[in-house]
C-alpha positions as CSV (number, residue, x, y, z in Angstrom):
1,X,11.6,-44.8,-9.5
2,X,15.0,-43.3,-10.2
3,X,13.2,-40.4,-11.9
4,X,11.0,-39.7,-8.9
5,X,14.0,-39.8,-6.6
6,X,15.9,-37.4,-8.9
7,X,13.0,-35.0,-9.0
8,X,12.6,-35.2,-5.2
9,X,16.3,-34.6,-4.7
10,X,16.2,-31.6,-7.1
11,X,13.2,-30.1,-5.3
12,X,14.8,-30.5,-1.9
13,X,18.2,-29.1,-3.1
14,X,16.6,-26.1,-4.9
15,X,14.5,-25.3,-1.8
16,X,17.6,-25.4,0.4
17,X,19.6,-23.2,-2.0
18,X,16.8,-20.7,-2.2
19,X,16.3,-20.7,1.5
20,X,20.0,-20.0,2.1
21,X,20.0,-16.9,-0.1
22,X,16.6,-15.5,0.9
23,X,17.2,-14.6,4.5
24,X,18.8,-11.2,3.9
25,X,16.3,-10.5,1.1
26,X,13.4,-11.5,3.4
27,X,14.7,-9.2,6.1
28,X,15.1,-6.3,3.5
29,X,11.6,-7.0,2.2
30,X,10.1,-6.9,5.7
31,X,11.8,-3.6,6.3
32,X,10.6,-2.2,3.0
33,X,7.0,-3.3,3.8
34,X,7.2,-1.9,7.3
35,X,8.4,1.5,6.0
36,X,5.8,1.6,3.3
37,X,3.0,0.8,5.8
38,X,4.3,3.5,8.2
39,X,4.6,6.1,5.4
40,X,1.0,5.3,4.3
41,X,-0.4,5.6,7.8
42,X,1.3,9.0,8.3
43,X,-0.2,10.3,5.0
44,X,-3.6,8.9,5.9
45,X,-3.4,10.7,9.3
46,X,-2.2,13.9,7.5
47,X,-5.3,13.6,5.2
48,X,-7.6,13.3,8.2
49,X,-6.1,16.4,9.8
50,X,-6.5,18.4,6.6
51,X,-10.1,17.3,6.2
52,X,-10.8,18.5,9.8
53,X,-9.0,21.8,9.0
54,X,-11.0,22.2,5.8
55,X,-14.3,21.5,7.6
56,X,-13.4,24.1,10.2
57,X,-12.5,26.6,7.5
58,X,-15.6,25.8,5.4
59,X,-18.3,24.7,7.9
60,X,-21.1,25.3,5.4
61,X,-19.5,22.7,3.1
62,X,-19.1,20.1,5.8
63,X,-21.5,17.6,4.3
64,X,-20.0,17.9,0.8
65,X,-16.5,17.5,2.2
66,X,-17.4,14.4,4.2
67,X,-19.3,12.9,1.2
68,X,-16.4,13.6,-1.2
69,X,-13.9,12.1,1.3
70,X,-16.0,8.9,1.6
71,X,-16.3,8.6,-2.2
72,X,-12.7,9.3,-2.7
73,X,-11.7,6.6,-0.1
74,X,-13.7,4.0,-1.9
75,X,-12.2,5.1,-5.2
76,X,-8.7,5.0,-3.8
77,X,-9.1,1.4,-2.5
78,X,-10.6,0.2,-5.8
79,X,-8.0,2.0,-7.9
80,X,-5.0,0.7,-5.8
81,X,-6.3,-2.9,-5.9
82,X,-6.7,-2.6,-9.7
83,X,-3.3,-0.9,-10.3
84,X,-1.4,-3.6,-8.4
85,X,-3.2,-6.7,-9.8
86,X,0.0,-7.9,-11.4
87,X,1.8,-7.8,-8.0
88,X,-0.9,-9.7,-6.0
89,X,0.6,-12.7,-4.2
90,X,4.1,-11.6,-4.9
91,X,6.8,-10.2,-2.6
92,X,6.1,-6.7,-4.0
93,X,2.4,-6.6,-3.2
94,X,2.5,-4.8,0.1
95,X,5.0,-2.2,-1.0
96,X,3.2,-1.6,-4.3
97,X,-0.2,-1.2,-2.6
98,X,1.1,1.2,0.0
99,X,2.9,3.3,-2.6
100,X,-0.4,3.6,-4.5
101,X,-2.3,4.4,-1.3
102,X,0.3,6.9,-0.2
103,X,0.2,8.7,-3.5
104,X,-3.6,8.8,-3.7
105,X,-3.9,10.0,0.0
106,X,-1.4,12.7,-0.9
107,X,-3.4,13.9,-3.9
108,X,-6.6,14.0,-1.9
109,X,-4.9,15.9,0.9
110,X,-3.5,18.4,-1.6
111,X,-6.9,18.9,-3.0
112,X,-8.6,19.6,0.3
113,X,-5.7,21.7,1.5
114,X,-6.0,23.8,-1.6
115,X,-9.6,24.7,-0.5
116,X,-8.1,26.3,2.6
117,X,-6.5,29.1,0.7
């Protein structure tokens, strides 16, 4: 009985200690995640605009461009899920995934933008 009480006390105490120190960290994490999501959304929008521009510049290649974009999107999603598997269910998951998505959208945008010159 004393052992159960001791374990319960330690669990409650350790939870309270962790909670007292995590509020600033949780706020920072929320800000990091918010910024990473916004940055990824901006790059995704940039990619969409570049694809529209590329289709306008190469209308005869429209179907190929659309098909490649679709394939690339599927690959990006799979690649980023795989590359962050160690971060799944951790505090870093959202930021890690968005960093991957941002980088991959940027690479795709650079590729399509290169077709415009």
